[in-house]
N, C-alpha and C positions, 0 to 999 in steps of 0.2 A: 452369561447364564447358558447352561446347557440346552434347556428346553424353551428358550425365550421365543424362538420362531414358531414352535408348535402352539404355545400358549397364545401368541399374537394371532395366529390363524384361527384357532378355536374361538377366541374372543371376538374376532371380526365376524365370524358366522353367527355368534350369539347376538351381537349388536343388530345384525340384519333381521334376525328373528324378533328381537325386542321391538323393532319398528312396527311390527304387525300387531302388537299387544296394546291394550288401552293404556294411555299415559295419564289422562285426567278425566274426571267426570264433572260435567256442569249440571248441578241439580235443577236449576230453573228451566233449562231446555231439555232435561233428561236425555242427555247425549254423551257418549264417550268419544274422546278425541284420541286418535292414534297417529303414528307416523305416516300412515297411508292416507287416512281421512282426517284432515285438519280443518274441515269446514263445519262450523257450528251454525252459522247463519250467513245471510248475504253481506253483513257488515263485518263479521268475525270469521276470516278465512286464513289459516296458517299455511295452507298448501300441503304438498305431499313431501314430507321430510325424508322419506325412505330413499328418494332419488339421490340426494346429496350424501347421506350416510352410506347408501349402497355403493355409490361411486368411490368415495374415499376407502371404504372397506375393501372393495374388489381390487383396486390398485395397490392397496397395502398387502393383500394376500399375494398378489403376484410379486411384489418387491420382497416379501419375506422369503419366497422361493429362490429368487435370483441372488447369486453369491457374488455380487459386484459392489464396489464402494458407492457408485452413483445410486444404486438401488437402495442401499441402507440410508444414504443421506436423503433421498426422496422420501423414504418411509418416515423419517423423523419429521420432515415438513408436513406430510399428509397426516401423520398422527397428531400434530399440533393443530392442524386445521380441523380435524375431526373432533378433537377435544373442545375447541372453541365453538364449533357448531353445536355440539351436545350441551355446552354450557348456555348457549343462546336459547336452545330449545327448552331447557329446564326453566330459564327465567321467563320466557315468553309464555309458555303453556301454563305455568303455575301462577302467573301474575293476576292479581285481583282487578276486576273491571266492574265499574258501576256499583260498587259496594258488595259485590258477590265474588267470593273466592272459590275457584274450582277445587275439587278433592283430588289431591295427587295420588296416583296409583303407583304400586311398587315398580312397574316397568320404567317409569320416568327416572327413578333412582338408578336402576340397573343400566340404563342408557348411559348415564354419566360415568358410572363405575367402569363399564365396559371400554368406553372412550379413554378413560385414564389408564386402564390396564394396557390397551393397545399402544398408547403413547409411551408408557413405561418399557414395554417389550421392544419397541422400536429403538429405544436408547441402548439396548444391550444386544447388538447384533452378533450372530455367531459367524465369525470370519476366521479363516486360516491365515496366521501371520507368518510370512516367510522372512527368514534372517539371511540377508546377503552380506557376504564378508568381502 
């Protein structure tokens, strides 16, 4: 694809921004959980998910700019790791606990969609192919 690198970079930036938005709302505690603040109580702490997503997205942005084969292969691996991490976050954050289900916010869905787009764009690198005779 002609614009796969630019789409991947834009999606990585959007994914980092989505980590700052509310992912779920827990009605009994009256608290929103985000990728930055995943602590609902002393027993329920998900940690700061922006660190892992930010790490994967930053390295992927760098690899989108580098026009080497090793960078494109690294990008596919990191895209798969980021997608798996987003799927884990979706499952963990939206899981019902103690008979109470949190209300999923749109940003949680956008997180998974952005991770899937980043993985897809890493599979279509823009590389010049030289023909040797």
